[in-house]
N, C-alpha and C positions, 0 to 999 in steps of 0.2 A: 417325706411327708410323715404321715402318722406312725408308720412303722419305725422310721428312724427316731422320732421323738420318744415312742415307747421304750425303745431300747436305751435311750439316753436316761430315762428316768424310771428305772426299775422298782424303785422303793416308793413310788407315788400310785400304786394300785395296779391291778391286772388290766392292761389295755391289750385286747385282742383284735387287731386290725384283720379284717375279711375283705378280700377283692370280690364282693358280690353286690348285687343291688338287692335291696328288700322288696319283695314282690309278694302278691296275694297267693300266687301259685309258683312252685319251683319250675324253673326252666329258662331257655335262653330269652333274652330281651335285647331290643336295639335301642341304643342311645344315640343322639345326634349331637355333635360338638361344633363349635365355632372355630376352632383351631386344630391343626394337625397334631398337636401334642396332647390332644383329649383333656383339655384342662378346664373348659367352661361348655358344659352341655347338660344333657339328661333326656327325659322323654318329652316329646312336644305333640302329643296326640291332640287333634283338633285345631292346631295352630297351622296357619299357612306357611309353607316354606319360605315365602317371600318375607313374612313377618319375622320368623324365628332367626333366619340367617345362619343356619348350621349345617354346612354341606357335608361335614365328615361323620361317617358312620362307624360305629363299633358295637359289636355284639358282646354282651357281658352275661355272666351267669346270674340268674334270678334265683333267690332262695326265700322261702317263707321262714322269717326269722324265729316265729314262736316254735315251729317245727324243729329248726336247726338247734334252738337253744335246749330243747327238750331232752336232747342227749346228754346234757350236762346239768342236772338239777341242782347241784350245788352252786355252780355258777349263776344260775337264774336268781338263786336266793340272795346272792351278793350284789346284784344290780342295784346302784344307788343313784345313777344319773344317766339320762338318755339325751343324746343330742342328735337331733334330725335336721338335715339340710338336703332336701330331696327335690329341690327346684319345682315347687309347686305341688309335690305329692306328700308332703309332710302329714296332712290329714289321713291319707290312705295308709301310709307307714304305721301311724299311730294306732289306727283302728286295727291293723293286722297284729299288732302286739298287745291288744287288750288284756289278755290273760296275765301278761307279765306286769303290766301297769297296775292292775287290780291287785295282784299277788305281792308285789315288791314295793309299791309306792314310790318309785324314784322321782327325783326332780327332773324336770323335762325342759329342754330348751329347744324350740322349734321355730321354722322361718314361715312368715307369711309373705309369700312371694308376690312379686308385683303383677304377675299374670292372673293371679287368683281372683275370681269374682267376688262380689260382696256376698251373695247368697251362700257360697261355699265357705267364706270366712266366717260367717255367722254360724253356719252349721259346726264348723271346726271348734269355735269358743264354746257353743252350747255343749258340744260332746265333751270337751275337757272339764267343764263345769259339772257335767252329769256324772263324771266318774270321780268327783270329789276333789277337784283342784281349784286353786286361786290363780288367775293369770295376771302377769305383770309384764309391762313394756320391758323388754331387755335393754339396758342402758348401754353398758359396755363391759369389757372384761374385769375391770377393776370395781365396778359397782353394777352387777348384773341385774339386781332387782330394783327396777324403776316403779312408777306409779302404777296401782292396780287399775286394770282395764277389763271391759266386758264385751258382749256382743254389740252394744251400741258403738263401740270404739273401733270396729274392725277397719274403717277407712282412715284411721289416724295419721297414717303415713302410707305411701304407696307400697313400700317394701320394708319390712321390719321383723326383728326376731322378738319372740315372747318367752318368759320365764315362767313356768308352771310349778307351783308349790302344793303338795299334798295338803288338804285343809287341816288334817290332824297335826301338821307340823308347822302350819301358817302362825300359830299363836306364839310360837317361839322365835320366829323370824324377826 
Protein backbone atom coordinates (compact mmCIF):
# COMPACT_ATOMS: atom_id res chain seq x y z
CA UNK A 1 0.00 0.00 0.00
CA UNK A 2 1.05 3.52 0.86
CA UNK A 3 4.17 2.51 2.79
CA UNK A 4 5.51 0.48 -0.17
CA UNK A 5 4.78 3.34 -2.61
CA UNK A 6 6.45 5.86 -0.30
CA UNK A 7 9.64 3.76 -0.26
CA UNK A 8 9.55 3.46 -4.06
CA UNK A 9 9.34 7.25 -4.45
CA UNK A 10 11.74 8.75 -1.88
CA UNK A 11 12.41 11.89 -3.95
CA UNK A 12 8.75 12.88 -4.29
CA UNK A 13 8.32 14.37 -0.84
CA UNK A 14 8.11 13.01 2.65
CA UNK A 15 5.29 10.53 2.98
CA UNK A 16 4.75 9.33 6.51
CA UNK A 17 2.25 6.44 6.64
CA UNK A 18 0.76 6.13 10.10
CA UNK A 19 -1.31 3.06 11.06
CA UNK A 20 -3.86 5.11 12.98
CA UNK A 21 -7.37 6.46 12.68
CA UNK A 22 -7.74 10.21 13.02
CA UNK A 23 -10.10 10.81 15.92
CA UNK A 24 -11.28 13.75 18.00
CA UNK A 25 -9.65 12.16 21.06
CA UNK A 26 -6.78 9.67 21.29
CA UNK A 27 -7.72 6.10 22.24
CA UNK A 28 -8.90 2.80 20.77
CA UNK A 29 -11.75 2.82 18.25
CA UNK A 30 -13.64 -0.03 16.58
CA UNK A 31 -13.90 -0.28 12.79
CA UNK A 32 -16.23 -2.65 10.97
CA UNK A 33 -15.27 -4.29 7.67
CA UNK A 34 -17.10 -6.20 4.96
CA UNK A 35 -14.20 -8.61 4.42
CA UNK A 36 -11.78 -10.59 6.57
CA UNK A 37 -8.82 -8.82 4.91
CA UNK A 38 -9.99 -5.52 6.45
CA UNK A 39 -9.98 -3.70 3.09
CA UNK A 40 -13.40 -2.03 3.02
CA UNK A 41 -14.78 -0.57 6.18
CA UNK A 42 -14.76 2.11 8.81
CA UNK A 43 -17.06 3.57 11.43
CA UNK A 44 -20.75 2.92 11.04
CA UNK A 45 -22.41 4.68 13.97
CA UNK A 46 -26.16 4.94 13.57
CA UNK A 47 -26.27 2.58 10.55
CA UNK A 48 -28.16 -0.69 10.95
CA UNK A 49 -25.92 -3.76 10.83
CA UNK A 50 -28.29 -5.15 8.19
CA UNK A 51 -27.72 -2.12 5.97
CA UNK A 52 -23.96 -1.84 6.42
CA UNK A 53 -23.18 -5.55 6.02
CA UNK A 54 -19.80 -5.27 7.78
CA UNK A 55 -19.45 -8.25 10.19
CA UNK A 56 -15.66 -8.15 10.72
CA UNK A 57 -14.49 -6.05 13.68
CA UNK A 58 -11.06 -4.53 14.18
CA UNK A 59 -9.84 -2.32 17.01
CA UNK A 60 -7.51 0.41 15.78
CA UNK A 61 -5.50 3.11 17.51
CA UNK A 62 -7.18 6.49 17.31
CA UNK A 63 -5.07 9.65 17.53
CA UNK A 64 -5.93 13.31 17.46
CA UNK A 65 -3.87 14.39 14.44
CA UNK A 66 -3.16 17.99 15.48
CA UNK A 67 -1.82 16.73 18.83
CA UNK A 68 0.29 14.10 17.08
CA UNK A 69 1.78 16.61 14.65
CA UNK A 70 2.54 19.19 17.34
CA UNK A 71 5.51 16.99 18.26
CA UNK A 72 7.14 17.96 14.93
CA UNK A 73 6.46 21.67 14.18
CA UNK A 74 8.86 21.69 11.20
CA UNK A 75 6.84 18.90 9.62
CA UNK A 76 3.59 20.80 10.16
CA UNK A 77 4.97 23.86 8.36
CA UNK A 78 5.74 21.68 5.31
CA UNK A 79 2.25 20.23 4.86
CA UNK A 80 1.04 21.16 1.37
CA UNK A 81 -1.56 18.50 0.55
CA UNK A 82 -4.10 16.69 2.69
CA UNK A 83 -6.12 13.74 1.38
CA UNK A 84 -8.99 12.50 3.48
CA UNK A 85 -10.97 9.35 2.74
CA UNK A 86 -12.65 8.50 6.00
CA UNK A 87 -15.85 6.77 4.83
CA UNK A 88 -18.23 9.57 5.78
CA UNK A 89 -16.11 11.14 8.52
CA UNK A 90 -14.17 13.51 6.26
CA UNK A 91 -15.86 16.58 7.73
CA UNK A 92 -15.04 15.45 11.28
CA UNK A 93 -11.40 14.77 10.35
CA UNK A 94 -11.05 18.15 8.62
CA UNK A 95 -12.53 20.00 11.61
CA UNK A 96 -10.10 18.18 13.92
CA UNK A 97 -7.11 19.58 12.00
CA UNK A 98 -8.41 23.14 11.63
CA UNK A 99 -5.30 24.71 13.21
CA UNK A 100 -3.16 22.97 10.56
CA UNK A 101 -5.53 24.01 7.75
CA UNK A 102 -5.45 27.65 8.85
CA UNK A 103 -1.68 27.69 9.42
CA UNK A 104 -0.45 25.80 6.35
CA UNK A 105 -3.24 26.39 3.78
CA UNK A 106 -2.75 22.99 2.09
CA UNK A 107 -4.67 21.79 -0.93
CA UNK A 108 -7.31 19.33 0.26
CA UNK A 109 -8.94 16.34 -1.39
CA UNK A 110 -11.88 14.88 0.48
CA UNK A 111 -14.69 12.45 -0.12
CA UNK A 112 -18.42 13.06 -0.01
CA UNK A 113 -19.60 9.62 1.01
CA UNK A 114 -22.83 8.15 -0.36
CA UNK A 115 -24.14 7.71 3.22
CA UNK A 116 -23.67 11.40 4.09
CA UNK A 117 -26.96 13.25 4.52
CA UNK A 118 -27.66 16.45 2.60
CA UNK A 119 -27.58 18.67 5.71
CA UNK A 120 -24.14 17.38 6.71
CA UNK A 121 -22.88 17.87 3.15
CA UNK A 122 -24.05 21.48 3.23
CA UNK A 123 -22.37 22.02 6.61
CA UNK A 124 -19.15 20.50 5.22
CA UNK A 125 -19.15 22.76 2.14
CA UNK A 126 -20.00 25.88 4.15
CA UNK A 127 -17.21 25.09 6.61
CA UNK A 128 -14.64 24.67 3.81
CA UNK A 129 -15.69 28.00 2.32
CA UNK A 130 -15.62 29.68 5.77
CA UNK A 131 -11.92 28.82 6.19
CA UNK A 132 -11.12 30.40 2.83
CA UNK A 133 -11.26 27.61 0.24
CA UNK A 134 -12.81 27.24 -3.19
CA UNK A 135 -14.37 23.83 -3.83
CA UNK A 136 -14.15 21.96 -7.12
CA UNK A 137 -15.54 18.62 -8.17
CA UNK A 138 -12.60 16.19 -8.30
CA UNK A 139 -12.51 14.88 -11.87
CA UNK A 140 -9.73 12.25 -11.90
CA UNK A 141 -6.01 11.89 -11.15
CA UNK A 142 -4.94 13.39 -14.49
CA UNK A 143 -7.29 16.40 -14.11
CA UNK A 144 -8.19 16.76 -10.45
CA UNK A 145 -9.72 20.23 -10.55
CA UNK A 146 -13.11 20.03 -12.19
CA UNK A 147 -15.83 22.68 -12.18
CA UNK A 148 -16.35 24.84 -9.10
CA UNK A 149 -19.19 23.69 -6.85
CA UNK A 150 -20.81 25.01 -3.69
CA UNK A 151 -23.43 24.21 -1.04
CA UNK A 152 -26.21 24.15 -3.66
CA UNK A 153 -24.39 21.33 -5.48
CA UNK A 154 -23.93 18.87 -2.60
CA UNK A 155 -26.23 16.29 -4.19
CA UNK A 156 -24.61 16.58 -7.65
CA UNK A 157 -23.62 12.92 -7.32
CA UNK A 158 -24.35 10.24 -4.76
CA UNK A 159 -20.66 9.69 -3.98
CA UNK A 160 -17.80 11.96 -5.12
CA UNK A 161 -14.52 13.61 -4.21
CA UNK A 162 -13.84 17.32 -3.93
CA UNK A 163 -10.68 19.31 -4.61
CA UNK A 164 -10.34 22.27 -2.25
CA UNK A 165 -8.05 25.14 -3.18
CA UNK A 166 -7.03 27.96 -0.81
CA UNK A 167 -8.63 31.19 -2.08
CA UNK A 168 -5.29 33.01 -1.96
CA UNK A 169 -3.89 30.39 -4.41
CA UNK A 170 -7.01 30.10 -6.58
CA UNK A 171 -6.16 33.04 -8.83
CA UNK A 172 -3.04 31.21 -10.03
CA UNK A 173 -4.82 27.94 -10.76
